[in-house]
N, C-alpha and C positions, 0 to 999 in steps of 0.2 A: 095696599100697593101702590107704586110709585109709576108713573108715567114723565119723563121732562119734555117740553116743547119750547121750541124756540120760534121766532117769528119776527115779523117786519110789518113795525104800524104804516098806516098807510093813511096819508095824509087826504081830506077830503075839502070841501068849501066851508064845510061847519062844524066837522067832526074830523075824529083820527077814528079810521078801523082797527082794532087792536081785537087781544085774545080776550072774550068774553065767557062768562059762565060761573057755574057751579050753584050749586043748590045742596038741600041735605043731606044728598046720596055722594055727591061728587065736590070735595075741596079743591078753590084752586089759590095756588099759593102767588102772590103776583110780589114784581121785584122792579127797582126803580130803572132797569134795563128788559131788552123785550126778551123774557123767556119764563116761563110759569115751570112748577112743579104742582101736578094734579095728584090728586089722592082719591082714594075709590076701593072699596072690598071687592067690586065687580069689577073687572076691566075691561067687560061690554059697558059699562057707564063710563068708562075714561076715553073709549073710542067714538061712542057716542058723541060726547061733547066735542072732542077733535072733530069732528066731521061737520059738525052744525058751526063751524068757523067758518067764516067768509074767505074765500078762496084767497082774494086779493092779498090776504098776511102772509101768505106761503108758512101752514105750518110745519114744522120738520120736526119727529122725534131725536133726542140726543138721547147719549147716555149719561148714567150716574157722572160718571169721572169726567166727562164734558160740562153736565149740570152744577159740579162743586167748582169747578175753575170759574165756572162763570158767576155763583154765587159769592165768590172772593173779592168781585170786584163790585159789590154794590154796598150800597148805604145799610140794608138791611143785615149784612154780615158785622159791617163795623158797627153796629149798634149791638150787635151779640156778644162782639169780644169786650166792647164798654159792658154790656150789663156784667159778662164774666170779672170783669174788673172791678167793679163797683161791687160784688159780693167778695171778693177777696180783701178789698179796701175793710170792709165791713168787719169782717172775719178780723181783719188785722188793726183793726183801729184802737183797742186797749192796749197795745203794744206801741203803737205810736204815741198814743196819750201818755201812757207810764213814762216810756222810755224815749226823749227828745234824739233828732237824726243825731246831733253831734256825741250822745253816748252812745247809740247803735253805731257808730263809725269806730268804735273801740273797741267791740265787741271782740270779733277777730285778733286784737293784740292782747286780750283779757284772757281766750280758749288758749292762744299759742303760750301764755305765761302760765296758764294753770295747767296745761300737759305737762309741760315742760318741766316744771315746780312739782308736781304729783309724781315725777319719774325720779329727782334729785334731791327734792327736799332740801333745798337750797335757795334761800331768800332771793341772792343775789341772781338768779334766772328767775324774778317774777317783779323785774323794778316797778311796774306800773300797779301791779296787786299788794306790791309791800307799802309803796305810798298811802294806800286806799285804807290797808290794815292798822297801817301807822295814823293815821286822822282819824279812825271811828274805834281805836284801842280795840283792834283784835288781831288775828293772825294771817298771815299768809295759808297758811294751811286751809282755813273755816274760808276766806275769800275764793282761793282754787275750788275749794268742793261747791261752793254756791254758784262760781261761774260756769261749773262744768255743769250742773245741776238746770241751770237756767238756760242754759244750751242745749241740753236734750230736750228740756221742755218747748222751747222755742223752734228747734228741731219737728218736732211733732204737730206743734199747733199751725206753724208755716204749711208743711205738710200735707196735713188737712185743708187746710185752706184754700192749697193751691187743688188738691183734688175737689174739693165743691166749687170751684172755679171752671175744673176742667167737665164737672158733671154739667151744671147750667150751660155752659156752651155747647155741649154735648147735646143736652135736652132739646135746645132751640132749636140747634142744626136739624137734628131729626125730623123735628114736628115738621121742619119745610120739605124733608124727604132729601136730607142730605148725609 
């Protein structure tokens, strides 16, 4: 179970009073802002830790919804997003290596032409693919099939990579109690 606490750090002459604690029974997640999430199996352990805090820091229990909004303002949240993006980059790096950006920018043209060609079987509906086919001594039909198959493979790969990115972000946020 989780509880969420907002507090007010109190600077003293040689230190600052802040939320302290946590042990093998109670995990405290700290942020770069004055709030924490506290996780324990036993609510009494959480309540005891909250009661242990100095009165001066004015601990206040907040809702999960308020906590989530606060988390989105932290460096920790930004790092979670970065980790998700890094995972996405890693999963899609082979596409980036194999197909340069300029080529990927033509994929929408190639797909539109391939779909149009498959409807009409008219080479004039696929001028981009016609140039590619002619330069490689192949047919527009073969290029259209390849483009459609590659697009389907790209959609599946990208959807799976995005799902994995979201899974990583969700897992990290869940560990913080969000």
